[in-house]
C-alpha positions as CSV (number, residue, x, y, z in Angstrom):
1,X,33.7,-51.0,17.8
2,X,32.3,-54.5,18.5
3,X,31.8,-53.7,22.2
4,X,29.7,-50.7,21.3
5,X,27.7,-52.8,18.9
6,X,27.0,-55.3,21.7
7,X,26.0,-52.4,24.0
8,X,23.6,-51.0,21.4
9,X,22.0,-54.5,21.0
10,X,21.8,-54.9,24.8
11,X,20.0,-51.5,25.2
12,X,17.6,-52.4,22.4
13,X,16.7,-55.8,23.8
14,X,16.3,-54.3,27.3
15,X,13.9,-51.6,26.1
16,X,11.9,-53.9,23.9
17,X,11.6,-56.2,26.9
18,X,9.8,-53.4,28.8
19,X,6.6,-54.4,27.0
20,X,4.8,-57.4,28.4
21,X,4.8,-59.0,24.9
22,X,6.4,-56.9,22.3
23,X,5.5,-57.6,18.6
24,X,8.2,-58.3,16.0
25,X,7.7,-54.8,14.6
26,X,8.4,-53.3,18.1
27,X,11.5,-55.4,18.6
28,X,12.9,-54.7,15.1
29,X,12.0,-51.0,15.5
30,X,13.7,-50.8,18.8
31,X,16.9,-52.5,17.6
32,X,17.0,-50.5,14.4
33,X,16.3,-47.2,16.2
34,X,19.0,-48.0,18.7
35,X,21.6,-48.7,16.1
36,X,20.8,-45.6,14.0
37,X,20.6,-43.5,17.1
38,X,24.0,-44.8,18.4
39,X,25.6,-43.9,15.0
40,X,24.1,-40.4,15.0
41,X,25.0,-39.9,18.7
42,X,28.6,-41.0,18.1
43,X,28.9,-38.6,15.2
44,X,27.6,-35.5,16.9
45,X,28.6,-35.8,20.5
46,X,31.6,-34.3,22.2
47,X,32.6,-37.7,23.6
48,X,31.9,-40.8,21.5
49,X,31.0,-43.1,24.3
50,X,28.4,-40.8,25.9
51,X,27.0,-39.9,22.5
52,X,26.7,-43.6,21.5
53,X,24.7,-44.4,24.7
54,X,22.5,-41.4,24.6
55,X,21.8,-41.9,20.8
56,X,21.1,-45.6,21.3
57,X,18.6,-44.8,24.1
58,X,16.8,-42.1,22.1
59,X,16.8,-44.1,18.9
60,X,15.4,-47.2,20.7
61,X,12.5,-45.2,22.1
62,X,11.7,-43.7,18.7
63,X,12.1,-47.1,17.0
64,X,9.8,-48.8,19.5
65,X,7.1,-46.1,18.8
66,X,7.6,-46.6,15.1
67,X,7.3,-50.4,15.5
68,X,4.1,-49.9,17.5
69,X,2.7,-47.7,14.7
70,X,3.5,-50.4,12.1
71,X,1.0,-52.8,13.8
72,X,-1.8,-50.2,13.7
73,X,-3.3,-51.8,10.5
74,X,-3.8,-55.2,12.3
75,X,-5.3,-53.5,15.4
76,X,-7.7,-51.5,13.2
77,X,-8.9,-54.6,11.3
78,X,-9.4,-56.5,14.6
79,X,-11.5,-53.6,16.0
80,X,-13.6,-53.3,12.8
81,X,-14.2,-57.0,12.8
82,X,-15.4,-56.9,16.4
83,X,-17.8,-54.1,15.7
84,X,-19.2,-55.8,12.6
85,X,-19.9,-59.0,14.4
86,X,-21.4,-57.1,17.4
87,X,-23.8,-55.4,15.0
88,X,-25.0,-58.3,12.9
89,X,-23.7,-61.5,14.5
90,X,-22.1,-62.8,11.3
91,X,-18.5,-64.1,11.6
92,X,-15.7,-62.0,10.3
93,X,-12.1,-63.0,9.4
94,X,-9.3,-60.6,8.6
95,X,-5.6,-60.6,7.7
96,X,-2.8,-58.1,6.9
97,X,0.1,-58.2,4.5
98,X,2.4,-58.4,7.4
99,X,1.0,-61.8,8.5
100,X,-1.3,-60.8,11.3
101,X,-4.7,-62.5,11.2
102,X,-7.8,-63.1,13.2
103,X,-11.5,-63.8,13.4
104,X,-14.4,-62.7,15.5
105,X,-17.6,-64.8,16.0
106,X,-20.8,-64.3,17.9
107,X,-20.8,-66.5,21.0
108,X,-24.5,-66.2,21.7
109,X,-27.6,-64.2,20.9
110,X,-27.9,-60.4,21.2
111,X,-29.7,-59.2,24.4
112,X,-30.5,-56.0,26.3
113,X,-28.6,-55.5,29.5
114,X,-30.1,-53.9,32.6
115,X,-29.4,-50.4,31.3
116,X,-31.1,-51.1,28.0
117,X,-27.9,-51.4,25.9
118,X,-27.8,-53.8,23.0
119,X,-25.2,-56.4,23.9
120,X,-23.7,-59.5,22.2
121,X,-21.2,-62.0,23.5
122,X,-18.2,-62.5,21.2
123,X,-15.1,-64.8,20.7
124,X,-12.0,-63.0,19.4
125,X,-9.1,-64.9,18.1
126,X,-6.0,-63.1,16.6
127,X,-2.3,-63.5,15.9
128,X,-0.1,-60.4,15.8
129,X,3.3,-61.7,14.8
130,X,4.2,-64.4,17.5
131,X,1.6,-63.0,19.9
132,X,-1.7,-65.0,20.0
133,X,-4.9,-63.6,21.6
134,X,-8.0,-65.6,22.3
135,X,-10.7,-63.8,24.4
136,X,-14.3,-64.1,25.3
137,X,-15.8,-60.6,25.4
138,X,-19.1,-58.8,25.3
139,X,-19.8,-55.8,23.1
140,X,-22.5,-53.4,24.2
141,X,-23.8,-50.4,22.2
142,X,-24.1,-47.1,24.0
143,X,-26.9,-44.6,23.3
144,X,-24.6,-42.5,21.0
145,X,-24.0,-45.6,18.8
146,X,-20.5,-46.4,19.9
147,X,-19.5,-49.9,21.0
148,X,-17.8,-50.8,24.3
149,X,-16.1,-54.1,24.5
150,X,-15.6,-55.6,27.9
151,X,-14.3,-58.9,29.3
152,X,-17.3,-59.3,31.6
153,X,-20.9,-60.0,30.6
154,X,-23.4,-57.4,31.8
155,X,-26.6,-58.9,33.3
156,X,-29.6,-59.2,31.1
157,X,-32.6,-57.0,31.6
158,X,-35.4,-58.8,33.5
């Protein structure tokens, strides 16, 4: 029983490590999904060992996806803050109940790029669990009103 528990944890850690920098929610989701999947697989499979491995793998994949979904609120707040600062240039800070937090500030004046889009350089700073992101980006507004955020700065119109 202990050997199978170790195997389940090993599968969960290996799958969570597939992401370049998994969030806490993704790691916990992967581990919890693997453990639950292993238990279900063991109970329903013809051979307990094979069912445990297959269940752990399937559960880890589902748990990782669930952990990713759990971080959606932070990603949405970060995106909304970026758009708000791009539009009016006023700094915006945000936080979630899960401890993620960040801010976006204008890093210069708005300008028109060569294609006539309204652009503004921004500084993004955010912490998602133990992952910290600090980027200099430029947001440009397309003709349909949507914003595109890039890590390069389009040239100004002459």
